[in-house]
N, C-alpha and C positions, 0 to 999 in steps of 0.2 A: 765465564765471560772474561776476555782479555781485551783491554783497550776499548770497550764498548762492542766488541765483537764476539760471536759466538764461535767456539772452536769446533764444535760438532754441528754439521748440517742438519741433523735431525732435531736437534734442540732448537736451533734457529727456525725451522719450518714449524715446530710445535709452538714456539712463541708467536710466530706470525698468525697462526690459526687462532690461538687464544686470544690474541689482541684484535684480529681483524675480521672474524667470521661473521660479525654482524654488521660490516660495511655493506653498502648497497651500490650496485652498479651505477645507479643514477646519483649518488653522491649523498643520499639522504639517510644514510645508516650511521652508526656510532662505533667507536668514540670519536673517530677523527674526521668523519664525514669525507672519507676518500671516495674516489669513483673511479670506474672503469679500470684500466690496466694499472692504476696506482695501487689498487688492492693486491696484495701478494697472491700469486696463482693458488697456493695451497689454501688459502682463506677463501677464495672464490669457489674452489672445489668443495671446500667443507661447508660452505654456507647451503649448497643444495643438499649435501647429505644430512646436515642438521635439520633443515626444513622437512625433508622427507620423514626422517625419523620422529620428528615432533608431531607430524600429521597423521602417521600410520600407526603409532602405537598410543594406547591409552595413557591419559595423565590423570591425576587426581581432579583436575579441573576440566576435563573434557573427555569425550568418547574418541575412539580411533576412527579414522577416516578410511575409506577404501583406498586400495593402491590406484585405482583409476582416478578417483577424485583428487588425490594428492599429486599425481603426474599432471592432471589439468591445471591445478593451482601453480605448479612450478612453470609450466609452460606459459600460463597468463602472466607470470612475474619476469618473464624474459625481457631484457632491456630495461626493466625497472629494478628489481632487486638483484638479478642474477646475469652473469656473463653469457651472452648468446650462444656462443661455441659450446660452452660447458653445458648449457641447458640442452643443446643438441646431442652431445655425447650422452648425457644422461637419458634422454629419450631412447637413444639407440640400445642403451644398457639397462632400461627400465625393467625389463623382465627378470633380470639377474637381481635387482633391487627387490622385486616381489618375492623371488625365490628365498632370498636371505631373510626377508621380513617374516614369511611363513615359517621358516626354519626356527626363528627365535621368538615367535610370537608369545608363546606361553611364558617363557622366562622373563620378558619384559613386563608382561602383565603383572606377573607375581611381583616383580621388583618395584614397580610404580604403585601397586594398590596396597602394599604391606609395609 
């Protein structure tokens, strides 16, 4: 970082994601209670990806959800937690998310349960 600015765009984007992917479209997220387009675009995209991952893969504290149930939950949170156009893009690509989930299902289960 030089003078408070990141020299590398990828590092800046990673920092935006790390700091802001728990912000909510309606401003009720954290840590800064940002809302709408004041949330960095990269963080708005990651928020949906992170939610999908958290729902469809098993965790020590919960069972995995079906792909369909996860998609329904993300759609239900459009305009609340998630940027509406990004939800629409997610829905259009949801079968690709399902395919990737199925490809890595076993490795994630082993990772989280051991």
